[in-house]
C-alpha positions in Angstrom: -145.7 84.7 81.2 -147.5 81.9 83.0 -151.3 82.0 83.0 -153.2 81.8 86.3 -154.7 78.5 87.2 -158.3 78.8 88.6 -158.1 77.8 92.2 -161.3 75.8 92.2 -161.8 72.4 93.8 -161.7 69.5 91.2 -164.2 66.7 91.6 -162.1 63.5 91.3 -163.3 60.4 89.6 -162.0 56.9 90.3 -159.6 57.1 87.4 -158.2 60.4 88.6 -157.4 58.9 92.0 -154.7 56.6 90.5 -153.6 58.6 87.5 -152.9 61.9 89.1 -152.0 60.9 92.7 -148.5 61.4 94.1 -147.7 59.3 97.2 -143.9 59.7 97.5 -143.2 62.0 100.6 -140.1 63.4 98.9 -142.0 64.3 95.7 -144.8 65.8 97.8 -142.3 67.9 99.8 -140.6 69.0 96.5 -143.8 70.2 94.9 -145.1 72.1 97.9 -141.6 73.6 98.5 -141.7 75.0 94.9 -145.1 76.5 95.6 -143.7 78.2 98.7 -140.7 79.5 96.8 -142.9 81.1 94.1 -145.0 82.8 96.8 -148.0 82.1 94.6 -151.5 82.4 96.0 -153.3 79.2 97.1 -156.9 78.6 98.2 -157.9 76.9 101.4 -161.5 75.7 101.4 -163.3 75.0 104.7 -166.7 74.4 106.2 -169.1 73.3 103.4 -166.3 73.8 100.8 -168.0 77.0 99.5 -166.0 79.1 101.9 -162.3 79.7 101.3 -159.5 82.1 101.9 -156.6 83.0 99.6 -153.3 82.7 101.3 -149.6 81.7 100.7 -147.4 78.8 101.7 -144.9 80.2 104.2 -142.7 77.2 104.5 -142.4 73.4 104.0 -140.3 70.7 105.6 -140.4 66.9 105.7 -143.0 67.0 108.5 -145.5 69.5 107.2 -146.3 73.0 105.8 -147.3 76.4 107.2 -150.0 78.6 105.6 -150.4 82.3 106.4 -153.6 83.0 108.4 -156.4 85.1 107.2 -156.7 88.7 108.4 -160.2 87.7 109.5 -160.4 86.2 113.0 -163.8 84.7 112.2 -162.3 82.9 109.1 -159.4 81.6 111.2 -161.8 80.3 113.9 -163.9 78.4 111.4 -160.8 77.0 109.7 -159.4 75.8 113.1 -162.8 74.1 113.9 -163.3 72.5 110.4 -163.0 68.8 110.1 -162.3 68.9 106.3 -160.0 71.3 104.6 -159.1 71.4 100.9 -155.8 72.9 99.6 -155.8 74.1 96.0 -152.6 75.6 94.4 -150.6 75.3 91.2 -147.1 74.3 90.2 -145.7 74.9 86.7 -149.2 75.4 85.2 -150.6 72.2 86.9 -153.2 72.3 89.6 -152.2 70.8 93.0 -154.9 69.6 95.4 -155.1 67.7 98.6 -157.3 67.4 101.7 -156.5 67.7 105.4 -158.6 66.9 108.4 -157.1 69.4 110.8 -155.2 72.8 110.9 -153.1 73.7 114.0 -152.4 77.2 115.2 -148.8 78.0 114.8 -146.2 80.7 114.0 -143.7 80.7 111.2 -140.8 83.2 111.6 -143.1 85.5 113.5 -146.1 85.2 111.1 -149.4 83.8 112.4 -149.9 80.6 110.6 -151.8 77.3 110.3 -149.7 74.2 110.4 -150.6 71.0 108.4 -149.0 67.6 108.6 -147.4 66.7 105.3 -150.2 65.0 103.3 -150.0 61.3 102.5 -150.9 62.1 98.9 -151.5 65.0 96.6 -153.1 65.3 93.2 -151.5 66.9 90.2 -154.5 67.7 88.0 -153.1 68.4 84.6 -155.6 69.4 82.0 -155.3 70.9 78.5 -152.5 73.5 78.9 -148.9 72.8 80.0 -145.9 75.0 80.3 -143.6 74.1 77.4 -139.8 74.5 77.9 -137.7 75.1 74.8 -134.8 72.6 75.2 -131.5 74.5 75.9 -128.9 74.3 73.2 -126.1 74.1 75.8 -127.6 71.0 77.3 -129.5 69.2 74.5 -132.1 66.6 75.2 -132.4 63.4 73.3 -135.2 60.9 72.9 -134.3 57.3 72.2 -137.0 55.6 70.3 -137.2 51.8 70.2 -138.2 51.3 66.6 -138.1 47.5 66.5 -136.5 44.3 67.9 -134.3 43.4 64.9 -130.8 44.7 64.4 -131.9 46.6 61.3 -134.5 48.4 63.4 -132.2 49.4 66.3 -133.2 52.2 68.6 -132.8 55.7 67.1 -131.9 58.9 68.9 -133.8 62.1 68.0 -133.3 65.7 69.3 -136.0 67.2 71.5 -137.0 70.7 70.6 -139.3 71.3 73.5 -140.7 69.4 76.5 -143.6 69.6 78.9 -145.5 67.2 81.2 -147.9 66.8 78.3 -145.4 65.7 75.6 -142.4 66.6 73.5 -141.5 68.2 70.2 -139.0 66.3 68.1 -136.7 67.6 65.4 -137.0 65.3 62.4 -133.9 65.3 60.1 -133.8 63.4 56.8 -131.7 60.7 58.3 -134.1 60.1 61.2 -136.8 57.5 61.2 -140.1 58.6 59.6 -142.5 59.3 62.5 -146.2 58.6 61.5 -149.0 60.7 63.0 -151.4 58.6 65.0 -148.7 56.0 65.7 -147.5 55.2 69.3 -143.9 54.4 70.1 -143.5 52.6 73.5 -140.4 52.4 75.7 -139.0 55.8 74.7 -136.0 56.8 76.8 -135.2 60.5 77.8 -132.3 61.5 80.0 -133.0 64.7 81.9 -129.6 66.1 83.0 -129.3 66.3 86.7 -132.7 64.6 87.2 -132.5 61.1 85.9 -134.0 59.1 83.0 -137.6 58.6 82.2 -139.3 55.9 80.0 -142.7 56.0 78.4 -144.9 55.8 75.4 -145.3 58.7 73.0 -148.0 59.2 70.3 -147.2 61.3 67.3 -150.0 63.9 67.0 -148.8 66.0 64.1 -145.9 66.8 61.7 -145.2 70.4 60.9 -142.7 71.8 58.4 -140.6 74.7 59.9 -138.4 77.2 58.1 -135.5 78.8 59.9 -134.5 82.5 59.3 -131.6 81.2 57.1 -134.1 79.4 54.9 -133.3 75.9 56.1 -136.4 73.7 56.5 -137.0 70.7 58.8 -140.0 68.9 60.4 -141.2 69.0 64.0 -143.1 66.1 65.3 -145.5 67.0 68.1 -145.8 64.0 70.4 -148.0 63.4 73.4 -147.0 61.3 76.5 -149.4 58.4 77.1 -150.0 57.2 80.6 -146.8 58.6 82.0 -146.2 57.5 85.6 -146.2 60.1 88.4 -142.5 59.7 89.1 -141.6 60.6 85.5 -144.0 63.6 85.6 -142.3 64.9 88.7 -138.9 64.5 87.1 -140.0 66.5 84.2 -141.4 69.2 86.5 -138.1 69.3 88.4 -136.2 69.6 85.2 -138.4 72.5 83.9 -138.2 74.3 87.2 -134.4 74.0 87.4 -134.0 75.3 83.8 -136.3 78.3 84.7 -134.1 79.0 87.7 -131.0 78.9 85.6 -132.6 81.2 83.0 -132.2 78.6 80.3 -135.6 79.2 78.7 
């Protein structure tokens, strides 16, 4: 079961602006559409940013989004008159945040709503915890690691046991390369079925010896993604979301 993400405004530093910002309109629409599908609660801050309402995203298209209005007319009037609004929600255990300068009165399929133009950018504020997907056996995932530039050190393919936006767990067989904790491996390639391929650096954080119910032992290498670009992060989120919908978790 997914844990609730605190719907508090995050203060962004200069580094956060570039590292966590999504500017692709298609990616923004996808993330907001997923929030709408989940019917999860979101917070809309207004006024001096200490006031907020809890609401839901009613719908999203390529022009904007609709939020359900508050039962309080006083809150709705203050929101409509506010010059700065902050949206805080979550998608697959990652906080989503953006600002807007104006909310328009509207209706969405008969529901009183606020309409916002699709934001030019949103922030995916991933912190310490990530939703981890166990890779489905029916559609196995592979990580191709570039171990060197010489023919004797050709790229090697390893099976992915689990994946999240934070990193991957790799199954280490005796015939695989020896992954070293603390070592980074650049230019790793992962093909996400139906989504596309991603490329990035992984750093091995730990090696754990696992024993199966049949008594067979193998190693799991816990690896962290380093400086993964926003497009790759969104592809992973799409893959995880699709697997959840299919029930392959």
